[in-house]
N, C-alpha and C positions, 0 to 999 in steps of 0.2 A: 419585382410586381410581376414583369413579364413572364418568368418560370413559373409562379406559383399560379398566374391564372392559366397559362398553357397546361398546367399538370390538373388543375381543378376540372377543365373542360374535357379533360380525356386527351389532350393533346400530349405532342412531344415535344422535348425541348434538348438543346445542346448548349451548356455551358463554358464559356472559354474563361480559364482564369488567369490569373497573374502570380500566381503563385504555384509552388508545386501540390501534388494529387494529396501529401499527407500537411498539407497549411490550409485554414480559410481567413480571406480577410475580405469584409470584416467578421471579426467572431461571431457575431449574431447570425450570421448565416450557416453554420457548421451544418445546421440539422437539415436546412434545405440542399445545403452542397452534397453528404452523403446521399440523401434521396436521389439526387440527380443520377449520383454515382452508381447508384443502384440498380435503377430503371429507367435510367436513359442514356445521354452521355455528358461527360466531363472531358473538355480538351487542357491541355498544359501543356506549353515547352519547355518546362523546368523541372529536371531532375528531382527525385524525392529528397529529400533533406537540404536542399538547398537553401540560401539565403533569398528572403524576399526584398526585391529593392524597386524604389520610385520609378524606374525606368521598364522596370517590368510590365507594367501597367499600360505603358504607350505602345510596347510591342505587343500586347496581349489586344490593344484595339485595332491593330495593324492586323493580326491574325484573324479576328474577328470580319473584319473587312476584305480579305484574302477570300475566305470559307463561304461569306453569307452572298446569296444572290442581289440583295440591297441594303441598304442601313438607314436606319432612322434614327433622328437625333429628335427626343422629345424635352430635353433639358442641358443646358451646359452655361457655364459662364464664360467671359471672354477668353479665359486662361486654361478652362475646363479640359478633362481629358477625353470627352467623346470629340472634341476639336479634330484629334489625330486621327481618330477611326473614318470621320467628316472627310477630312485633306486625303488619305489613304486610298478609300472609296472612289473619291474622283479621282483620283490620279490612276487608279485600274480600269476608267470609263465604267463604272457601276452605277448605278441609279442610287444618288441620294437623296433621302426626304428630311426635311426641316418642318416641325410642329408647327401649324400656323402662328402658335400663340408664343412661340418662341420668335418668329420672322418679325412679331409685330412689338416686342419688346423693344422699344426704343433704348433702353440701356445697353443693348448689346450690340457691337460692331460687324460681327464675324457673320451673322448669316446673309448680308449682302454681299459680303466677299465670295463667299461659298454659291451665291446663285449665280455669279458674274461665270462661275466654272462649269455651271450644270445643275446644282441643287435644286431641287424642286420644294414648294410649300405644300406641305401635307394637312389638307383641311377634312377628308374623309379616308378612314384605313381604305376603303375600296379602291381607292386612286392607284394605290399600288400595285394590286394585280393586274392591271395593264403593262407593267414596266418590269414583271417577272418573266423569266425566260421558261417557265413552265407553263401548264395547264393547272394549276394547283387551284383548288376552290377553299378558300378562306370561311369556316365556319361563321355563321351570324350568331356572337357574341353578346351582342345589347340589343335591346329592344330601344329603337329611339328613333 
């Protein structure tokens, strides 16, 4: 959704994938991945033709934490893959945001633990701007 929204609004996007560039996971994203490869940027640390393994996605999440100025978790289960990116983001000393709706989900234990290590609650997307190391202005995407 984030990639599609960026593209539809004339923005640029970078996809970090857990597969080689010649594979797509999940398969229904193949058209979007091809478009991003043609018009934006796709990053993979896996050689063409290599097998896709479950651990690839944890390493992909760590790569995203490494190259991003900040990370945002919009949804994750107690054992979800986004947690590896969140933990790596905090380990690197970079800003980590967790959407307010996730923090308020009483079925999840991990948000409180990550908040102890510096994760911030994200209520409005503009809150991210004051924590980025650049002066990039985000476009107004929604009217509310």
